[in-house]
C-alpha positions in Angstrom: -33.8 -12.7 1.7 -37.5 -13.5 1.4 -39.7 -10.5 0.4 -43.4 -10.3 1.3 -46.1 -7.6 1.5 -45.5 -6.8 5.2 -41.9 -5.7 4.9 -39.2 -7.8 3.4 -37.3 -10.2 5.6 -38.6 -8.7 8.9 -40.5 -10.3 11.7 -43.0 -8.8 14.0 -40.5 -6.8 16.0 -38.8 -5.3 12.9 -35.7 -7.4 13.0 -34.1 -8.6 9.7 -34.4 -12.3 9.1 -31.3 -13.4 7.1 -31.5 -16.2 4.6 -31.2 -19.7 6.1 -27.6 -20.8 6.5 -26.1 -23.0 3.7 -25.4 -26.6 4.6 -22.0 -27.3 6.2 -20.0 -30.4 6.6 -18.6 -29.1 9.9 -21.3 -29.2 12.7 -19.1 -26.8 14.7 -19.5 -23.9 12.3 -21.7 -21.0 13.3 -24.8 -20.9 11.2 -25.0 -17.1 11.4 -21.4 -16.9 10.0 -22.4 -19.2 7.2 -25.4 -17.0 6.3 -23.1 -14.0 6.1 -20.6 -16.0 4.0 -23.4 -16.9 1.6 -24.5 -13.3 1.3 -21.0 -12.1 0.6 -20.0 -14.9 -1.8 -23.4 -14.8 -3.6 -23.3 -18.6 -4.0 -23.8 -21.7 -1.9 -21.2 -24.3 -1.0 -21.3 -27.1 -3.6 -17.8 -28.5 -4.2 -14.9 -30.1 -2.5 -11.5 -28.9 -3.7 -11.2 -32.0 -5.8 -14.6 -31.5 -7.4 -13.9 -27.8 -8.0 -10.6 -28.6 -9.8 -12.3 -31.3 -11.9 -15.1 -29.0 -12.8 -12.6 -26.2 -13.8 -10.6 -28.7 -15.9 -7.4 -28.2 -13.9 -5.2 -30.6 -12.0 -5.6 -30.8 -8.3 -1.9 -29.7 -7.9 -2.4 -26.5 -9.9 -5.7 -25.7 -8.1 -3.9 -26.1 -4.8 -1.2 -23.7 -5.9 -3.7 -21.1 -7.0 -5.7 -21.5 -3.8 -2.6 -21.1 -1.5 -1.3 -18.2 -3.6 -4.6 -16.4 -3.0 -3.9 -16.8 0.7 -6.4 -19.4 1.7 -5.7 -22.3 4.0 -6.0 -26.0 2.9 -9.4 -27.3 3.7 -8.9 -31.0 3.0 -11.9 -32.3 1.1 -14.6 -30.3 2.9 -17.5 -29.2 0.7 -16.7 -25.5 1.0 -16.2 -24.1 -2.5 -18.7 -22.4 -4.8 -19.4 -21.9 -8.5 -17.3 -18.7 -8.2 -14.3 -20.7 -7.1 -14.6 -23.0 -10.1 -14.9 -20.0 -12.4 -11.8 -18.3 -10.9 -9.8 -21.5 -11.4 -11.1 -21.9 -14.9 -10.1 -18.3 -15.8 -6.6 -18.5 -14.4 -6.0 -21.8 -16.2 -7.5 -20.5 -19.4 -5.0 -17.6 -19.4 -2.2 -20.1 -19.1 -3.6 -22.4 -21.8 -4.1 -19.4 -24.2 -0.4 -18.5 -23.7 -1.2 -15.1 -22.2 0.4 -16.0 -18.9 2.9 -18.6 -17.9 1.9 -20.8 -15.0 4.4 -19.1 -12.7 2.9 -15.7 -13.7 -0.6 -16.9 -13.1 0.4 -17.9 -9.6 2.0 -14.5 -9.1 -1.3 -12.9 -10.2 -3.2 -15.0 -7.7 -0.7 -14.1 -4.9 -0.5 -10.4 -5.5 -4.3 -10.1 -5.8 -4.8 -12.2 -2.7 -2.2 -10.3 -0.6 -3.6 -6.9 -1.6 -7.3 -7.7 -1.1 -6.6 -9.6 2.2 -5.3 -6.5 3.8 -8.2 -4.4 2.4 -10.8 -7.0 3.7 -9.2 -7.0 7.2 -9.3 -3.2 7.4 -12.9 -3.1 6.2 -14.0 -5.6 8.8 -11.9 -4.3 11.7 -12.5 -0.6 11.2 -15.3 0.0 8.8 -17.9 -2.6 9.8 -16.9 -2.5 13.5 -18.1 1.1 13.6 -21.3 0.5 11.8 -22.6 -2.6 13.5 -23.1 -1.5 17.1 -26.5 -2.9 18.0 -29.0 0.0 18.0 -31.3 -1.8 20.5 -30.7 -3.9 23.6 -31.0 -7.6 22.9 -30.0 -7.4 19.2 -26.9 -9.3 18.2 -24.1 -7.9 16.1 -24.9 -10.4 13.4 -28.5 -9.3 13.1 -27.2 -5.8 12.5 -24.3 -6.8 10.2 -26.3 -8.8 7.7 -28.5 -6.0 6.3 -25.7 -3.5 6.4 -23.4 -5.8 4.4 -26.3 -6.5 2.0 -26.6 -2.7 1.4 -22.9 -1.9 1.2 -21.6 -4.9 -0.8 -22.6 -3.9 -4.3 -21.4 -0.3 -3.7 -18.0 -1.3 -2.3 -17.6 -3.8 -5.1 -18.2 -1.1 -7.8 -15.8 1.3 -6.0 -13.1 -1.4 -5.7 -13.3 -2.0 -9.5 -13.2 1.7 -10.2 -10.1 2.3 -8.1 -8.4 -0.7 -9.5 -8.9 0.4 -13.1 -7.7 3.9 -12.2 -4.5 2.5 -10.6 -4.0 0.1 -13.5 -4.2 3.0 -15.9 -1.7 5.1 -13.9 0.7 2.2 -13.6 0.4 1.3 -17.3 1.1 5.0 -18.2 4.3 4.9 -16.2 5.5 1.8 -17.9 4.7 3.1 -21.4 6.6 6.4 -20.6 9.6 4.4 -19.5 10.0 3.4 -23.2 12.8 0.9 -22.5 12.0 -2.7 -21.9 14.7 -3.0 -19.2 13.3 0.0 -17.4 9.9 -1.8 -17.0 11.6 -4.1 -14.5 14.8 -2.3 -13.4 13.9 1.4 -13.2 15.8 4.4 -11.9 13.7 5.8 -9.1 14.0 7.9 -6.0 13.1 5.8 -3.0 12.3 7.2 0.4 11.7 5.8 3.9 10.0 8.0 6.5 10.3 6.7 10.1 8.7 7.8 13.4 11.5 8.3 16.0 11.2 6.5 19.3 8.2 4.4 18.2 9.2 1.4 20.2 9.3 3.4 23.4 5.8 4.8 22.6 4.4 1.3 22.4 5.3 0.7 26.0 3.6 3.9 27.2 0.5 4.3 25.1 -2.7 2.3 25.3 -3.4 0.1 22.3 -6.3 2.2 21.1 -4.1 5.4 21.3 -1.3 3.7 19.5 -3.6 2.5 16.7 -5.0 6.0 16.2 -1.5 7.4 16.0 -0.4 4.8 13.4 -3.5 5.4 11.4 -3.0 9.2 11.4 0.6 8.8 10.4 -0.3 6.4 7.5 -3.2 8.5 6.3 -1.2 11.8 6.3 1.7 10.2 4.6 -0.4 8.5 2.0 -2.2 11.8 1.2 1.0 13.8 0.9 2.7 11.2 -1.3 -0.2 10.9 -3.6 -0.9 14.6 -3.9 2.7 15.3 -4.9 2.9 12.6 -7.6 4.7 9.9 -5.7 3.6 6.3 -5.0 3.1 4.9 -1.6 4.7 1.4 -1.8 3.8 0.1 1.6 3.3 1.1 5.3 5.0 -0.7 8.2 3.3 0.8 11.2 5.9 3.4 12.2 7.5 3.6 8.7 6.3 4.3 5.2 8.1 3.5 2.0 7.4 5.6 -1.1 8.9 6.0 -4.6 8.9 8.8 -7.2 10.1 9.0 -10.8 12.2 12.1 -10.2 14.4 13.4 -7.4 12.6 16.7 -7.1 9.3 15.1 -6.4 10.8 12.8 -3.8 12.6 15.7 -2.1 9.4 17.7 -1.9 7.5 14.8 -0.4 10.2 14.2 2.2 10.3 17.8 3.4 6.5 18.1 3.5 6.3 15.0 5.6 8.8 16.4 8.1 7.1 19.8 8.2 3.6 18.4 8.5 4.5 16.0 11.4 6.5 18.7 13.2 3.3 20.9 13.3 1.3 18.0 14.9 1.9 17.9 18.6 0.6 14.3 18.8 3.2 13.0 16.5 6.8 12.0 17.4 9.7 13.4 15.4 10.2 12.1 11.9 13.3 11.2 10.0 13.6 10.5 6.3 16.2 8.8 4.1 16.2 8.9 0.3 18.4 7.2 -2.4 18.3 7.4 -6.1 19.2 4.6 -8.5 18.2 1.4 -10.2 15.3 -0.4 -8.5 13.7 -3.8 -9.2 9.9 -3.7 -9.0 8.0 -6.9 -8.3 4.3 -7.4 -7.2 4.0 -3.7 -6.4 7.1 -3.7 -4.1 10.6 -2.4 -4.7 13.9 -4.1 -4.1 17.6 -3.6 -4.5 20.6 -1.7 -3.2 18.9 1.6 -3.7 16.1 0.6 -1.4 18.5 -0.8 1.2 20.6 2.4 1.1 17.5 4.6 1.7 16.6 2.4 4.7 20.1 2.8 6.1 20.1 6.6 5.6 16.8 6.8 7.5 18.4 5.0 10.5 21.2 7.5 10.8 19.2 10.6 9.9 18.8 13.3 12.6 15.4 14.0 14.1 13.1 16.0 11.8 15.6 15.9 9.0 16.2 14.3 5.6 19.3 12.5 4.5 20.0 11.6 0.9 22.7 9.7 -0.9 25.2 11.2 -3.3 23.4 9.9 -6.4 20.2 11.7 -5.3 22.2 14.9 -4.6 23.8 14.7 -8.0 20.3 14.2 -9.6 19.0 17.3 -7.9 22.0 19.3 -9.1 21.6 18.0 -12.6 18.0 19.0 -12.8 18.6 22.4 -11.4 16.6 21.8 -8.2 19.6 22.4 -6.0 23.0 24.1 -6.4 26.2 22.1 -6.2 27.2 24.5 -3.3 26.4 27.9 -1.9 29.5 29.2 -3.7 28.2 27.8 -7.0 24.8 29.4 -6.3 26.4 32.8 -5.7 28.5 32.5 -8.8 25.5 31.6 -10.9 23.6 34.6 -9.5 26.4 37.0 -10.2 26.8 35.7 -13.7 23.1 36.1 -14.3 23.1 39.7 -12.9 26.0 40.6 -15.1 24.1 39.4 -18.2 20.9 41.1 -17.1 19.1 37.8 -16.6 17.1 36.3 -13.8 19.3 34.3 -11.4 18.5 30.6 -11.2 15.9 29.6 -8.6 16.8 26.6 -6.5 14.1 24.8 -4.5 16.5 22.8 -2.3 19.8 23.1 -0.5 22.3 20.3 0.0 24.9 20.1 2.8 27.5 17.3 2.7 27.8 15.3 5.9 30.7 13.3 7.2 31.3 10.1 5.3 30.5 7.0 7.3 30.4 3.2 7.0 26.9 1.8 6.6 26.3 -1.8 7.4 26.3 -4.0 4.2 26.9 -1.0 1.9 30.4 0.2 2.7 31.3 3.9 3.1 28.6 6.4 2.0 28.5 10.2 1.8 25.1 11.4 3.1 23.8 14.9 2.3 21.4 16.9 4.4 18.5 18.1 2.4 16.7 21.3 3.3 14.6 23.9 1.6 16.4 26.7 -0.1 16.4 29.6 2.3 16.0 27.4 5.4 19.6 27.7 6.3 20.7 25.3 3.7 24.2 23.9 4.0 27.4 25.5 2.7 30.1 23.5 1.1 
């Protein structure tokens, strides 16, 4: 943006005058969109994909793999890449050449980063900028408003993104170090929970799109806050469903019950059901996979409204850690024994009630347990 003594980049009526649009090989491209692209990228278009690969010292095949992994479409040989694109290719290839990453791992780095930031960018444009760029005066275009706002926000958002990433990286590295076992770094024993809004498909037919979007956003926000506050990890959200994980069963149980209780007190929310399983989980690119995850999903589908179902392994883990009694009879015996010895009786946070065994598609016969808070009419067995 040109700065002069009369007020940088503004003409006589006070409007901001963005920098001239960079050159484009495509005459159909919007020059205003190109100006915004130049502002965000901080560099002008200089290279075709072939030229960028050659400048980075990588093969065109590897450059294409990196580019697609980051989530970008093929652009033929249009001159659309910048010096930053060349530097990114050079850095990834350099990690491979130095032996720090295999080629396959470098592609995974590109893919995981691309997928995560793509969703963030979509949200910021759809929700954040949409609300900030309403033209304040008649006759002003959205682009005229967007350009200066992006110019102001971009450095702050970039710094914040790096800060959050470093914080998340430190937390994740800490969990891996605490695992101690190399095998646990990939195949870990975790509690995995699914929380699902009941009757969401019917709601989509009755609610306006804006109302539905607000409901989903409220559900995701509340769930993310509760999971994080209690020490769990939100793996992903799927509109009417969230998937979370926790290192121990007690944390996962507390999160599940809090989710049900919180949604039950919100009249705008449908009923919620939660399924949790405990066992070995494979982690990959921030996601979780395996039989344990599948079982948690199946338990969610058969859980009653505003209730939490858990598998037998999860129930056994709660009993082992002293968070729940094996049965009400066992709890009474433990209390009587403690009283006889003049000791404090054991305090249990949760109650478990065995349900009828039932076949679950793809997993055989399972024995679900109903999880409640201790003192909430917990099950007897």
